[in-house]
N, C-alpha and C positions, 0 to 999 in steps of 0.2 A: 273638373279642377284643372287650372292651367299648370304648366311646367313651373311657372315661377312661384306658385303656391305650395308646391310638393315640399313635404318635410323631409329632413333627414332620415327620419324613421320609415317614410315610404319607400326612399331609395334603397334603405338597408333590406327592407322586407322584399322588395322586388328583385333585388340583387340575389337574396337568399333564395327565393323562389326559382328563379332561372338555374341558380347553381345546383339546388336539388334535382331539378328535372334534367340537367345536364349531367350528373352524377349517376342517374337511373339509366340515362341514355348510354352513357359511358360504360356502365356495368354490363348491360346488355349487349353492347357491341362486342365487348370483351369475352362474354359467354359464347357467342355465335362464333367469333374467331378460333376460340380454344376448341370447340366442337368440329370446326371445319377443318382445322389444321391436318389431321390425319387423313383426310381424304385427298391432300395436295403433297404433302410432304414425303419424301422417302423414308425408309425404315431407319436409316443410321441417324437421322435428324429426329425422329421421334424419340430415339434412344437418349439423345441429348435432353430433349424435354423431360422425360420421365425422371432422369437423373437430377435434373433441376427441381423438380417437384418433391423428390425424395429429400433434397437438402432444405427445401422450404419447409416441410412437416418438421424437421429436426430444429430449424431456427425459429418457428414460431413457438415451440415449446421453451426454447431458450430465452426468446423474448419476453414470454411471460415471466420467467424466473429472473433475469437480470434486468431487463427494460422496465418492466413492471412492478417487481417487488425489490428489485435492488441488491439481489444475490448473485455473487459470481461464482461460477463453475467450470472447472476444468475436466469434470468426468463426463461430459455428455456423450463422448464417443463410447464410454464404458456402457452406457444404458442402450446404446444402438447394438452391442454385442448381446447383452442381456434379452432383449427383444428379438434378434434373430436366432439365438440359441433356444429361447422359450418356444417359439414358433416350431422350429425344427424337432424339439422333442415332443410338444403337444400333438403334433400333427403327423409326426414320423411313425411308420408302420411298428405294429407290435410283432414281437418275436425276431427282431433284426439280430443276429448275433454279435454284432460290432457297436451298435449305438442302442440308447434308450428311446423307446418312443411309445406313446399312448394311443395312437391310431385315432384321435379325435377329429371330427370334420375339421377341414381348413378353416372355415369361417369362425369356429370355436377356438381353434389354435391361434388365429389372429388377435380374437378379443382376449383370450388369455395371455398372450404375449404382452400386450398393452397393460393389462393389470398387473401381471408380475414385475414389469418394467416399473412402473407406478409404486408397487410396494417395495421394490429393491432401493427406490430413492431414499427410503426412510433406514435401510439395514444393507449397506453395500457389502458384498460378498464377492470373493474371488471366482471368476468364471474363466473359461477359455482354455489355455494350455494346460493348466493343472487339472482338467476334467474333460479328456478326450472323448469320453464315453457319451458325453452331452453336445459338445461343440464341434467334434471331429478333430482329427489331428492336423497339424500345420502343413503337412505335406499332401494329404488327400482331401480332407475336409468330408462334409456330409451334404448331400443334396436336400433343399427345401422342398417341402412337399407342393405339389402344383395346386393353385388356388383359381377358383372360377366363381364368378357370382354374376347373375343378369346377363349371362353371356360374354362377360368381360373376364378375360383369363390372362394368366403368365405361365400356362402350362404348355411346356415344350416336349412333353413325352408323348402326347398323341396326336390324332388328326383332329382339327377343329372342325366343328359343324359349320356349314354353309352360311353366311351372314354378310349382308351387304348394305349400303347406305347410298342412295341416289345412283346406284349402278356401280359403285365402287366397292369390291370386296374387301371385307375387314380381316386381315391377317393378325398375326401374334403381335407385331409391333402395334397396330393400329388399336386391338383390344387392350393392350397393355396401357398405351396413353389414356384410354378412358378410364380404366381402372385407377390407375394412378391419380388422374384428374378428379376422379369421384373422392378418392381418400383425401386428397389435398384439400379439395371443397369443404368437405365434412370437418376437418381439422381447423381449417380456417374459420369456419362459422362458429363452431364450439368456443374457439379462442376468442373471437370478437364479442360472443355473448358474455364470457366471462369478464372480459375487460370492462365492458360497458354496464355489467351488473355489479351486485354487491361484493363477490370475489376480487373484482378490479379494484374497487374503492377500498377494500381492506389491504391489498397488496401495495398501493400506492400510499396509502396511510403510514403503512410500516415502513416503506422505503423512505418517505420524506422525514418522519420523526417517529421513532418507536415510542419515546416516551408520551408524545401527544397521542398517539395511537391507543397506547396502554389505558390512559385517561378516557378515552372516547368507549373504552369497552372491547377494544380489539385484543384477541389473545395473539401475541406475537409469536409466540412459539408454535401454536396450531397453524397460523396463517403460513408461516415459513415452512414448516412441514409438508402442508398442503400443497403449495405451489411447487415445491421441489418433486414431491409425487407426481403431480400433474405434468412438469416439464420432463420428468423421467419416462412418463408414459407416451409422451409425444416422441422421445429419443426412441422408445421401443418400437413404435409404429414405424419410424424411419428406418430402424435396423431391420424390421421384417421386409420392407421395401428395397432396402439394400440387399438383402440375401437373394430377393426375387430378380433384382437387376443384374447382379453378378451371376446368378445362376447356381452359386455354392455357398455353404455356409463353413467358412474355414478362419479359424483364428489366426491372428498374426504372428509371425515370428519373432517381430520386435515389439517391445512396449511403446516405442516412440514412433515409428513409421508404419503404415499399413492401414487397412480399411478402419480399424477400431482403435487406432494408436492416438497419442496426444496431439500429433499434428491434426487429426480431424477435428479434436476438440476446439483446437486454436482456430482452425478454419470457420467452425460454426461461430466462434465469437467475431471472427472478421465479418461473417455475413450480417450480423445484427448491428455491428458498428457502421459498415458501409451503408446498409439500409437506413440505419437510424434507431438509435435505443428506444424500445417501447413501442415502435411503431410495426404494425402486422404487415402492412403492404411492403415496408421497408425491408421486413424479413425476407420475404418473397424475392424483391429486387435483390437483395444481398446474395440470396442462394443462386439467382441466376448468374451473378458475377462470378462468384466463388467456386461453385460447382459447375456451371455451364462452360466457363471459359477452356478449362482443361480439355474436355472432350469436344469441344466446338472447334476449337483451333487446327487440329488434325484434318477435320472435314474440310474446313476453309482453305488449307493448303493442300487439297486434293489427295490427303493420305488418311485412310480409315484407322489407322494404328495410333494409339494414345501413346505409344513407347517411341515413336519417330523422335530422332534426335536426341534421345535420353542421353547420350555420350557426348553432345555438345553443350555449349553455354545457352543455347537459345531453344531448349525444349518446350512443348507446349506448358508443362509444368513449371518451368522456371519463368517462362512470360507471364504465366497466370499470378505467380507468387509476387514478381515484380509490379504487376498490374494492381492488384488489390491491396499490396502494401503502400504503393504510391497512393492509392485512393484514401486508404486510412490516413495517412499523414495530411493529405489536402482536404480531407472532411474534417478532422480535428482541428486545423488550423483556420478553415474558412466556413465550414457549413457543418457545425457539431450534431445536427440534426440529421444528417446522412442524406442519402438519396431521397428519402421520404420529406425531409425538410426542404429539399432543393425543388422537388415537385410542387409543394405547397407554396413556396415563394413565387415559383413561375405562374402557378394558377391563381394566386391570390387576388389580382386585379378582377379577374372574371367573378369573384365570389361577390365583390362590391359592385358589379356592373348592374345599372338598372334595367 
């Protein structure tokens, strides 16, 4: 068939085929890069990456709730606290005179923390400063139990066994990177499966028109409760990852500022707005911006302390707030679909290319 006789359908199918091949190749390249980074990056930059992945897990959950199901929540940081506290209690040592602990294996504690956070999404109860026997005090806190699976560990209390890849020894930072990457990948794939499957269709139906969804046989109450529980479970996993990253489970002294304060919930909302409401890749991009900048800027300025310049008008936190605040304004004005929509627009011509 000559080029002059090719139909528009042939061009579209050809472009779609090459686009599919390009997506697979791009995903494979991304996986290779993520797996190779710990072999080349110093430990402080790996810490930046694991903090981004912590934000990404929480942002994925909020994307399901807000972007897919159309429900707004400012309680996301609370469920981070529920997850962190649940892990500390379930895996904490039995017989500790100060704190409650059940001595369960860390993997059981992790799964239990995710489950409890999901259940708490349906029945929010006060945790934290009111229950120091569970969460620790605001002054000292309690240590999260070490976690290790498949040789990937966040255990800082004991000597790690010898392990290397291509001659590069894997220390704690490298192993933490791979552990966080594994958890983030699992969270992403589960969210992607839900969005593309029947749950995602029900969420979007409720988001778009509750009356029409009811007529189609969708239980609006059950769908809303279910997605809130799932989002809370994601936040609980992010809470456990937060406790590992910080190295201590300590409730905030203030309800507004801190690791589990309202400002963190607002930061998660900023992630999904910057990335693009309803977009899972956008949630990851938004987390990289909102959680990544505050810890990356001190390293870029050759100072490893995130508190540098805290008494000035141009501290990393202030710069970050101005940055993603400006991004939100620009996105609302010019690209409502966020960074994910911008990427789709830039890559759009490639999808139609024969």
